[in-house]
C-alpha positions as CSV (number, residue, x, y, z in Angstrom):
1,M,-90.9,-59.5,39.0
2,I,-90.0,-56.8,37.2
3,L,-86.7,-56.2,35.1
4,T,-85.3,-53.3,34.4
5,P,-84.7,-52.3,31.1
6,P,-80.6,-52.2,30.0
7,E,-78.8,-49.0,29.8
8,D,-79.0,-47.0,26.8
9,L,-75.4,-47.7,25.7
10,G,-76.0,-45.1,22.3
11,S,-76.7,-46.0,18.8
12,P,-73.4,-46.9,16.3
13,E,-73.2,-43.3,15.1
14,D,-72.9,-42.3,18.8
15,S,-70.1,-44.5,19.2
16,S,-67.9,-43.4,16.2
17,S,-64.9,-41.6,17.1
18,P,-64.3,-37.9,16.1
19,E,-61.3,-39.0,13.4
20,D,-64.4,-41.2,12.0
21,S,-67.4,-38.3,11.8
22,G,-64.6,-36.0,9.8
23,S,-65.2,-33.4,12.6
24,P,-62.2,-31.7,14.5
25,V,-60.8,-32.6,17.7
26,D,-61.1,-29.6,19.3
27,S,-63.1,-26.8,17.2
28,G,-61.5,-23.9,19.6
29,S,-57.7,-24.7,19.3
30,P,-56.1,-23.3,16.0
31,V,-54.9,-26.0,13.8
32,D,-51.1,-25.3,12.8
33,S,-51.2,-25.5,8.9
34,R,-47.7,-25.0,8.8
35,S,-44.9,-27.4,7.0
36,P,-42.9,-29.6,9.7
37,K,-39.9,-27.4,7.9
38,D,-41.7,-23.8,9.1
39,A,-43.4,-25.3,12.2
40,C,-39.6,-25.4,13.2
41,I,-39.2,-22.0,13.6
42,P,-40.8,-20.1,16.3
43,K,-43.9,-17.6,15.6
44,G,-43.1,-16.0,19.3
45,P,-40.7,-13.7,20.3
46,G,-37.6,-16.0,19.4
47,G,-38.5,-15.8,15.8
48,P,-35.7,-14.5,13.0
49,K,-37.2,-10.9,12.7
50,D,-37.0,-10.3,16.6
51,S,-33.6,-12.1,16.6
52,A,-32.3,-9.3,13.9
53,N,-34.0,-6.8,16.2
54,S,-31.7,-7.4,19.1
55,K,-28.6,-7.3,17.1
56,D,-29.7,-3.9,16.4
57,S,-30.4,-3.0,19.7
58,T,-27.4,-4.7,20.8
59,S,-25.2,-2.5,18.2
60,S,-26.8,0.5,19.0
61,K,-26.2,-0.3,23.0
62,V,-22.3,-0.5,21.8
63,L,-22.3,2.5,20.0
64,R,-23.9,4.3,23.1
65,R,-21.3,3.3,25.1
66,L,-18.3,4.1,23.1
67,S,-18.7,8.0,24.2
68,H,-15.4,8.9,22.0
69,F,-16.1,7.1,18.8
70,E,-17.2,10.3,17.2
71,L,-14.5,12.2,18.5
72,L,-11.9,9.7,16.9
73,V,-13.6,9.4,13.8
74,A,-13.4,13.8,13.8
75,L,-10.1,13.5,14.4
76,V,-8.9,11.3,12.0
77,S,-10.9,12.7,9.4
78,L,-9.5,16.5,10.0
79,Q,-6.0,15.1,9.7
80,V,-6.6,13.4,6.6
81,F,-9.0,15.8,4.8
82,Q,-6.6,19.0,5.8
83,S,-4.0,17.4,3.4
84,F,-6.1,17.5,0.4
85,L,-7.0,21.2,1.2
86,S,-5.6,23.8,-1.1
87,P,-5.1,27.0,1.0
88,D,-5.4,29.7,-2.5
89,S,-9.1,28.7,-2.4
90,V,-11.6,30.4,0.0
91,L,-13.6,27.5,-0.6
92,Q,-11.4,25.0,0.4
93,R,-10.5,27.1,3.5
94,S,-14.0,27.3,4.4
95,L,-14.0,23.4,4.1
96,F,-11.3,23.3,6.5
97,N,-12.9,25.6,9.1
98,V,-15.8,23.9,9.1
99,S,-14.0,20.7,9.4
100,F,-12.6,22.2,12.9
101,L,-16.3,23.1,13.6
102,V,-17.8,19.8,13.2
103,L,-14.6,18.4,15.7
104,V,-15.9,20.2,18.4
105,F,-19.6,19.2,18.3
106,S,-18.2,15.6,17.7
107,A,-16.6,16.3,21.4
108,C,-20.1,16.5,22.8
109,R,-20.0,13.0,24.0
110,T,-16.8,13.4,25.4
111,L,-17.4,16.1,27.5
112,S,-20.9,14.9,28.9
113,R,-20.1,14.4,32.2
114,S,-19.4,18.0,32.9
115,R,-21.7,20.9,31.8
116,L,-19.2,23.6,32.3
117,R,-16.7,22.1,30.1
118,T,-19.6,21.5,27.1
119,Y,-20.5,24.6,27.1
120,L,-17.3,26.5,26.9
121,V,-16.1,23.7,24.2
122,M,-19.0,25.0,22.5
123,G,-18.6,28.7,23.0
124,A,-15.0,29.1,22.4
125,G,-15.6,26.2,19.0
126,V,-17.9,28.8,17.7
127,L,-16.2,31.9,18.6
128,G,-12.9,30.5,16.8
129,Y,-14.8,29.6,13.7
130,V,-16.3,33.2,13.2
131,L,-13.4,34.8,14.0
132,T,-11.5,32.4,11.2
133,S,-14.4,33.3,8.7
134,Y,-14.2,36.9,9.8
135,N,-10.5,37.2,8.7
136,E,-11.0,36.2,5.1
137,V,-12.9,40.3,5.0
138,G,-10.6,41.4,7.7
139,R,-7.4,40.0,7.4
140,S,-6.3,40.8,10.9
141,V,-3.0,39.2,12.8
142,W,-5.2,39.4,16.2
143,L,-8.3,37.2,14.3
144,L,-6.2,34.2,13.3
145,A,-4.4,34.7,16.9
146,G,-8.0,34.6,18.5
147,S,-9.2,31.8,16.2
148,D,-5.9,29.6,17.5
149,A,-6.2,30.5,21.0
150,C,-10.0,29.4,21.0
151,F,-9.1,26.2,19.6
152,L,-6.7,25.6,22.0
153,L,-8.7,26.0,24.6
154,V,-10.9,23.4,23.1
155,F,-8.3,21.2,23.2
156,V,-6.7,21.5,26.4
157,L,-10.6,21.2,28.3
158,L,-10.6,18.2,25.2
159,L,-7.4,16.9,26.9
160,A,-8.5,17.1,30.8
161,S,-12.0,15.2,29.8
162,L,-10.2,12.4,27.7
163,G,-7.6,11.9,30.9
164,E,-10.4,11.4,33.2
165,S,-11.7,8.7,31.2
166,V,-9.2,6.9,30.2
167,F,-7.0,7.1,33.2
168,G,-9.9,7.4,35.9
169,K,-11.3,4.3,37.6
170,G,-13.5,1.8,36.0
171,L,-12.8,-1.2,33.6
172,S,-10.7,-1.2,30.7
173,D,-12.6,-1.6,27.7
174,L,-13.0,-0.7,24.2
175,N,-13.9,3.0,24.9
176,R,-11.1,3.8,26.8
177,I,-8.5,2.6,24.2
178,I,-10.6,4.8,22.1
179,G,-10.3,7.5,24.3
180,A,-6.8,6.8,24.6
181,I,-5.7,7.1,20.9
182,S,-7.6,10.3,20.8
183,I,-5.6,12.0,23.2
184,Y,-2.7,11.1,21.1
185,F,-4.2,12.7,18.2
186,V,-5.1,16.0,20.4
187,I,-1.5,16.4,21.7
188,G,-0.2,16.6,18.4
189,L,-3.1,19.0,17.2
190,L,-2.5,21.3,20.3
191,F,1.2,21.7,20.1
192,G,0.3,22.4,16.2
193,L,-1.7,25.5,17.0
194,L,1.1,26.6,19.7
195,F,3.7,26.1,16.7
196,S,1.4,28.3,15.0
197,L,0.9,31.1,17.6
198,L,4.4,31.1,18.4
199,E,5.3,31.7,14.1
200,T,2.7,34.6,13.9
201,F,4.0,36.6,16.6
202,H,7.8,35.3,16.1
203,P,8.0,35.0,12.8
204,G,11.1,33.0,11.7
205,S,10.9,30.7,14.7
206,F,10.4,27.6,12.2
207,N,12.6,27.4,8.9
208,L,9.3,28.0,6.9
209,V,8.9,29.7,4.0
210,M,7.7,33.0,4.7
211,Q,3.9,33.3,4.2
212,A,1.7,36.5,4.5
213,N,-0.2,37.0,7.3
214,D,-3.4,36.8,5.4
215,A,-6.0,33.7,5.6
216,S,-4.2,31.6,2.6
217,G,-0.6,32.0,4.8
218,H,-1.9,31.4,7.7
219,H,-3.9,28.1,6.3
220,E,-0.4,27.5,4.6
221,T,1.5,28.0,7.9
222,F,-0.6,26.0,9.8
223,N,-0.7,22.8,7.6
224,Q,3.2,22.9,7.8
225,L,3.9,23.4,11.6
226,N,0.7,20.2,12.0
227,Y,2.6,17.8,10.2
228,F,6.0,18.9,11.9
229,S,4.0,18.6,15.3
230,S,2.6,15.0,14.3
231,V,6.5,14.4,13.1
232,T,7.7,15.3,16.3
233,L,5.5,14.0,18.6
234,T,6.1,10.5,16.7
235,T,9.9,11.3,17.0
236,L,10.5,10.3,13.2
237,G,12.4,13.5,12.8
238,Y,12.3,13.9,8.9
239,G,14.6,17.2,9.1
240,D,12.8,18.8,6.4
241,I,11.4,21.7,8.9
242,Q,13.3,22.4,11.8
243,P,12.8,24.8,14.8
244,V,15.1,27.8,14.8
245,S,14.4,30.2,18.0
246,R,14.5,28.9,21.4
247,P,10.9,29.4,22.5
248,A,10.4,26.6,19.5
249,R,12.6,24.5,20.1
250,T,11.9,23.9,23.7
251,L,8.3,23.1,22.7
252,A,9.2,20.7,20.5
253,T,11.6,18.8,22.8
254,L,8.4,19.0,25.3
255,E,6.6,17.3,22.5
256,A,9.1,14.9,21.8
257,M,9.1,14.0,25.4
258,I,5.3,14.0,26.0
259,G,5.2,11.5,22.9
260,Q,7.5,8.8,24.3
261,L,6.1,9.2,27.8
262,Y,2.9,9.3,27.3
263,L,2.8,5.6,25.5
264,A,4.3,4.3,28.1
265,I,2.2,5.3,30.9
266,V,-1.1,4.4,28.4
267,V,0.3,1.1,27.8
268,A,1.0,0.5,31.5
269,Q,-2.1,1.5,32.5
270,L,-4.2,-0.2,30.8
271,V,-2.1,-3.5,31.3
272,G,-2.4,-2.8,35.2
273,V,-6.4,-2.5,34.8
274,R,-6.5,-5.3,32.7
275,I,-4.6,-7.8,34.9
276,A,-6.6,-6.1,38.2
277,Q,-9.5,-7.1,36.3
278,R,-8.8,-10.3,36.0
279,A,-7.3,-11.1,39.1
280,H,-11.0,-9.7,40.5
281,R,-12.8,-12.6,38.3
């Protein structure tokens, strides 16, 4: 009878575990040498650096959606900036003209839906700036009236584009509210230019101190009439500047009515859109 030798079970060294031998469990997998606190922070796209980048991208997307934000900032800056500029300084008058040009270019995103309006606003704004700057040398009433007419066209086209955005179809969001505020500022500037044109061709339409028909006098006249326009639009009625001629009184009355009706219409529009949004949810 032939006995079969037992199977080779291996030596004691072979039966030892990898932990006892000091060799790694899997030499192909990386070992996480971070501390338990650091190990809780994921190394992938969910880390703090990527979350900061996602926040930045979110804020940039919000700013891109606010197409009227640059225009509103330029409008408010113009109203504040012009009150600190002296009409007797050529440099400060030039800065005021530049601020108008900046206002024109800040409206690019507002006008982006219509290429024709964008070209018209850019052309009229640049032409108005050139006429105003040349008037420093030429000193012509027609140059002053031409520059006012160019910027008047700019604000009329701005009102058309802003009106389509605010009163058109769509959700009631922050961009719509910013557009509604911008319309209010544009109306004030538009009537300020109308008053300035009226005073240029019919001096004495307002009880102002008579100014010379040059760049300095025109700048001072516009500042006072722009202030009068803002006071009339908001129906404050301080009484320091008053319309004297019939056309001036008619324009002032029309602006006061527009100011009151606009606030009522805008509030009703925004509230109505908000209610409709909630009803569809």
